[in-house]
C-alpha positions as CSV (number, residue, x, y, z in Angstrom):
1,M,-22.0,-2.6,-34.8
2,T,-18.9,-4.7,-34.0
3,I,-16.6,-1.7,-34.8
4,S,-18.6,0.6,-32.6
5,F,-18.4,-1.9,-29.7
6,L,-14.7,-2.3,-30.3
7,L,-14.1,1.5,-30.3
8,I,-16.2,1.9,-27.1
9,F,-14.3,-0.9,-25.4
10,L,-10.9,0.5,-26.5
11,A,-11.9,3.9,-25.2
12,L,-12.8,2.4,-21.8
13,V,-9.6,0.5,-21.6
14,V,-7.6,3.7,-22.4
15,W,-9.6,5.6,-19.8
16,A,-9.1,3.0,-17.1
17,Q,-5.3,2.9,-17.7
18,V,-4.9,6.6,-17.8
19,R,-7.1,7.5,-14.9
20,F,-6.4,4.7,-12.5
21,G,-3.2,2.9,-13.7
22,S,-5.0,-0.5,-13.7
23,Y,-8.2,-2.1,-14.9
24,G,-8.8,-3.6,-11.4
25,Y,-8.9,-0.1,-9.8
26,A,-11.2,1.2,-12.6
27,L,-13.6,-1.7,-12.0
28,S,-13.6,-0.8,-8.2
29,Y,-14.4,2.8,-9.2
30,L,-17.3,1.7,-11.4
31,R,-18.6,-0.4,-8.4
32,G,-18.6,2.7,-6.2
33,S,-15.2,2.7,-4.6
34,R,-13.7,6.2,-4.6
35,L,-10.5,5.5,-2.5
36,Q,-7.6,3.7,-4.0
37,M,-4.8,2.3,-1.9
38,V,-1.6,1.7,-3.9
39,P,-0.4,-0.9,-3.4
40,V,-2.9,-3.1,-1.6
41,A,-0.2,-5.8,-1.1
42,R,3.4,-5.1,-0.8
43,S,6.4,-7.4,-0.8
44,L,9.2,-5.8,1.3
45,G,12.0,-8.3,0.4
46,R,14.5,-9.8,2.8
47,H,15.3,-8.1,6.1
48,P,17.4,-9.1,9.2
49,T,15.6,-10.0,12.4
50,S,14.4,-7.0,14.5
51,E,15.3,-4.5,11.7
52,I,13.4,-1.2,11.7
53,Y,12.3,-0.3,8.2
54,Q,10.5,2.7,6.7
55,T,8.0,2.3,3.8
56,S,4.8,3.9,2.6
57,V,1.6,3.4,0.6
58,T,-0.3,6.0,-1.5
59,L,-4.0,6.8,-1.0
60,R,-5.8,8.3,-3.9
61,N,-9.2,10.0,-3.6
62,H,-11.1,9.7,-6.9
63,G,-14.3,11.1,-5.2
64,S,-15.8,14.5,-5.2
65,S,-15.3,15.4,-1.5
66,P,-12.4,15.3,1.0
67,V,-11.7,12.1,2.9
68,A,-9.9,11.9,6.2
69,V,-7.8,8.9,7.2
70,V,-8.5,9.1,11.0
71,G,-6.6,6.1,12.3
72,A,-5.2,2.6,11.7
73,S,-4.9,-0.7,13.3
74,A,-2.4,-3.5,12.7
75,D,-2.5,-7.1,13.4
76,C,0.8,-6.8,15.4
77,S,2.6,-4.2,17.5
78,C,5.4,-4.2,14.9
79,I,4.0,-1.3,12.9
80,G,4.1,2.2,14.2
81,K,4.6,5.9,13.3
82,L,1.7,6.1,10.9
83,D,1.5,9.9,10.9
84,L,-2.3,10.3,11.1
85,P,-4.9,11.9,10.8
86,R,-4.5,13.0,7.3
87,T,-7.0,14.5,4.8
88,V,-7.0,13.6,1.1
89,L,-8.7,16.2,-1.2
90,P,-10.8,15.2,-4.2
91,G,-8.7,14.2,-7.1
92,K,-5.5,14.2,-5.0
93,A,-3.3,11.6,-3.4
94,T,-1.3,11.4,-0.2
95,T,1.6,9.2,0.9
96,L,1.0,7.3,4.2
97,P,4.4,6.5,5.7
98,M,4.9,3.7,8.2
99,T,7.7,2.3,10.4
100,I,8.0,-1.4,10.7
101,R,9.9,-3.6,13.1
102,F,10.5,-7.1,11.7
103,G,10.2,-10.2,13.9
104,K,12.8,-11.7,16.1
105,E,12.7,-15.1,14.4
106,P,13.7,-15.8,10.8
107,G,11.0,-16.9,8.4
108,D,8.0,-15.6,6.5
109,W,6.6,-12.3,7.8
110,H,3.0,-11.4,7.0
111,Q,1.1,-8.5,8.6
112,S,-1.6,-6.1,7.6
113,I,-2.7,-2.6,8.3
114,T,-6.3,-1.5,8.2
115,Y,-6.7,2.3,7.7
116,L,-9.8,3.9,9.1
117,T,-11.5,6.7,7.1
118,D,-14.5,9.0,7.5
119,D,-15.9,7.9,4.1
120,P,-19.2,6.0,4.7
121,G,-18.6,4.1,1.4
122,Q,-15.2,2.9,2.4
123,P,-14.7,3.1,6.2
124,T,-11.7,0.8,6.0
125,L,-8.8,0.2,3.6
126,R,-6.5,-2.8,4.1
127,V,-2.8,-3.2,3.1
128,E,-1.0,-6.5,3.2
129,L,2.7,-6.6,3.9
130,R,5.0,-9.5,3.4
131,A,8.7,-10.0,3.9
132,Q,11.3,-12.7,4.5
133,V,13.0,-12.2,7.8
134,I,16.6,-13.6,7.8
135,E,19.4,-14.0,10.4
136,P,21.6,-10.9,10.6
137,S,24.9,-11.3,8.9
138,T,27.7,-12.3,11.3
139,R,30.5,-11.0,9.0
140,S,31.4,-7.3,9.5
141,L,31.7,-4.9,6.6
142,S,35.5,-4.8,6.9
143,Q,35.7,-8.6,6.6
144,T,33.5,-8.5,3.5
145,E,35.7,-5.8,1.9
146,T,38.9,-7.6,2.5
147,G,37.6,-10.9,1.5
148,R,38.4,-12.6,4.9
């Protein structure tokens, strides 16, 4: 019995890794979630104040019917150009690009985007964004290249 249990467990682990890329996403699927946002939290590194930056997240549809991403809301006005609406077919994924404008003050930057879908099981999907906003460099490129 122990060997059978071990083989079943091993098969589930392999299935979760191959199908979803992580055990956490597989558990979400088994609980009924059919949409997977990758990543759900993203560290964007260090960026100068007021910099405009482009990034994206991926939305995977593990369900059996199409899902439309119909809108989004952010907890600041610093996130724009979300390129919506967009439909994700069953078994497919789509990239959701976004344009970010970092804050005017140096320090930790934390924002989130909530995507709105037409899926009754998951009407919202949230992405957390983090970065370190730094002072812009005062040295020009030519000064850096010449070592002055």
